[in-house]
Phi, psi and omega in degrees: 000130184292141175288151185256133170285315182223134173232126174246109189246106175056042187277135175228149175227126184243127176248153174257124183251128180096191184284176182293325185272314184255005180292159180237155176273135178243117178274093186288324174231126191237096172057054182267134176231127178212161175208156176230127179289152181272341187275341181224113180294140181222163170250112179256115178266131174253114189241162179151165182288171179301136179089006184275350178109004183301306184291326177296318176298317178301315182292331176290322177294326179277002181067021176276337171231145172266136176292144176278332176220156178086187188214142173243132183234127178240125180053038177082359181249126181286141175298333182287343180273088185294333182294328183268000184281121176246104184304321182291318178295323178299319179291334173290319188275327186232127180230145179260154166230122187262173190295306186254108183298334180289340177273349180274345182232137176285139179291349182268352181240147174289148186292332180293339176301317180294322181292317178296317180299320179297314182294321185276315185289332179265007173075017178287325177234144182274334183211178184296323181295316177294322180297323176305314182292316182296314182294317180297319179296318179296318179293321179294331179291343177248018176083021178232192178203161178296326179299323181283325188271327191304129175081002183260152180263161183306323182292350179271004180240154170284167179301318180294319179295318182291327176292327175295322176296320177300319180293319178299319178299319178294329184282343184303324182275358186053061185290160174271336183218132174242129176260111182252105185264102181049053189288345180246007184295327184258018184246146178303148182303326181294338182260348185301313183293331176298319181291313182291328173298323178297321177301317180295320178296317181291324175301314185282322184281316186252002179058045179258132172271149180236140161255112186257105180272122185200156166247005179271094187290334180294317177286326177299318179300319185285320192264340195275147165270320179226154178230136173241125180259126177253143174218121181050041176088348182263142171279108186259343176202143180211143176164185178303139188303313183296319180298316183289318183288325182274334183215069183299143181262336181259138180304327179290318176299321178299321177295318177298316181298326181292345180271355180275122179295136179249149179298128179091345179274148174244137179276118179267328182230155172289137177259113183256122176279154182299144173289152178287129177234124184303326184295335181289336178288336188267348185295145183266350176260198180299124185290339180269351184305320181299341183245353189276129179289346183254006186295142177237181177299327178300320182293331184266006182260309183222158173292126180296147177277150175304134184237124181280137175236099185077198188280320190248002186249148178220143175221142179255081186201139177286331184226074183302151178298331180296325176296320180293324179294321179295319181292326179290000000 
């Protein structure tokens, strides 16, 4: 059995929305389980519409939120074991890349200041001379250099260039895992593929695994090894990217796939995704049942159990699309 770099076991996160008296509980992440093996680096994309729990799950892996239920384990050590937690080592092993690169850097500081601080404060370099080499190497790995970046402010870069600097900063510690939360959402379409191509290069060259949080299914299809689909906080489908994108097993994933533009296709109608409704997070049966065209009384009675489809796939559905394909 392969050793795990990351294990997310039955994790839930509950927020209270509204006042103390009339407020309601919102289960933002509901009993999610995922894992990444340590022996083979992968890009795992977590997809779904806004409000599905993607970023909350990401923040729990980054230790910005504590799970209310379940357990997260990194390199065999549980997040719940506070005695074994080494903040500096954690920053070496796990690094974030956030959505808007302009919010990651102060307009009053040159961007190389952040790169030097990362190298020196985390002990990657002992002095400024060593930091020069470390920072330059990290920048060159993303197609830039210290000579180009040094002394410049964030406003002197395009969004795509500044996101590359963010990635270089994350690479300074040589992490085992990078959490990329909507990293191309604020970037021009012409630069998106450059960034996701870079993720693939870094995965192969430096053996770094990525959790790629996105609602951009076209880039997820291209860059991912595995895809996890979230809906109202639940993990409803998981498996190899090509299998899920080409042959979705859950009706909601199928709906998501239908929103991806295909070469040669023309859009005749606007595709509107469902609005977020708090009551759907609280239902005890299938959360997609109120909107699902295939829902039966069984779907409205109990929460479906995870169902394996082949070796690497899972779907949370009483009536998977694969069953319908077999009948057809």
